[in-house]
C-alpha positions as CSV (number, residue, x, y, z in Angstrom):
1,M,55.0,-62.3,-15.5
2,D,53.4,-61.6,-18.8
3,E,51.7,-58.3,-19.6
4,K,48.2,-59.7,-19.5
5,T,48.7,-61.1,-16.1
6,K,50.1,-57.8,-14.9
7,L,47.1,-55.9,-16.2
8,L,44.7,-58.4,-14.5
9,V,46.6,-57.8,-11.2
10,C,46.2,-54.0,-11.7
11,L,42.5,-54.4,-12.4
12,G,42.0,-56.5,-9.2
13,A,44.0,-54.0,-7.2
14,A,42.0,-51.0,-8.6
15,T,38.8,-52.8,-7.8
16,A,39.8,-53.6,-4.2
17,A,41.0,-50.0,-3.7
18,N,37.7,-48.6,-5.1
19,C,39.8,-46.5,-7.6
20,I,37.5,-45.9,-10.6
21,P,40.1,-43.9,-12.6
22,C,42.7,-46.6,-12.1
23,F,40.2,-49.3,-13.1
24,E,39.2,-47.4,-16.2
25,F,42.9,-46.8,-17.2
26,Y,43.9,-50.4,-16.8
27,Y,40.7,-51.7,-18.3
28,G,41.5,-49.7,-21.5
29,K,45.0,-51.1,-21.5
30,A,43.7,-54.7,-20.9
31,Q,41.3,-54.4,-23.8
32,A,44.0,-53.1,-26.1
33,A,46.3,-56.0,-25.0
34,G,43.5,-58.5,-25.9
35,V,42.7,-59.6,-22.3
36,V,39.5,-61.7,-22.5
37,E,36.5,-60.1,-20.8
38,A,35.7,-63.3,-18.9
39,D,39.2,-63.0,-17.2
40,I,38.5,-59.4,-16.3
41,Q,35.2,-60.3,-14.7
42,E,36.8,-63.2,-12.8
43,V,39.5,-60.9,-11.4
44,V,36.9,-58.3,-10.4
45,E,34.8,-60.9,-8.6
46,I,37.8,-62.2,-6.7
47,A,38.7,-58.6,-5.7
48,Y,35.1,-58.1,-4.4
49,Q,35.3,-61.3,-2.4
50,V,38.5,-60.2,-0.7
51,K,37.2,-56.7,-0.1
52,N,33.9,-58.0,1.3
53,N,35.5,-60.5,3.6
54,V,37.8,-57.8,5.0
55,N,34.8,-55.5,5.5
56,M,32.8,-58.2,7.3
57,L,35.7,-58.9,9.6
58,M,36.1,-55.2,10.3
59,K,32.4,-54.8,11.1
60,K,32.6,-57.8,13.4
61,S,35.7,-56.5,15.2
62,I,34.1,-53.1,15.7
63,R,30.9,-54.6,17.0
64,A,32.9,-56.8,19.5
65,A,34.9,-53.8,20.6
66,T,31.7,-51.8,21.2
67,G,29.9,-54.6,23.0
68,Q,27.5,-55.2,20.1
69,E,28.6,-58.7,19.2
70,G,25.3,-60.4,20.1
71,D,23.7,-59.7,16.7
72,N,24.8,-63.0,15.1
73,L,26.9,-61.3,12.5
74,P,28.2,-64.1,10.3
75,L,31.8,-64.5,9.6
76,P,32.9,-64.6,5.9
77,D,33.3,-68.1,4.4
78,A,36.6,-67.5,2.6
79,K,40.0,-66.4,3.9
80,C,41.5,-63.5,2.0
81,S,45.1,-64.4,2.9
82,P,46.9,-66.7,5.3
83,K,49.0,-63.7,6.4
84,C,46.0,-61.4,7.4
85,G,44.4,-63.9,9.7
86,S,40.9,-63.6,8.4
């Protein structure tokens, strides 16, 4: 895997983990390595989608467990991973 791809993975992971110091660190490294801003924004958006899907599933599971599932909470449209079952 090339260095730019590794940095994009790090930026996505930092975004999904809500780690601002990590994001800032890898953002600086990505800029220095010449990673295109559009690629960084795409990775950030993908990380947000994954994170938001998981949050919606968690919210739905909690509501079901507490008997509050009748509020028509929508399921996310996208699957985050075949392994996680969302």
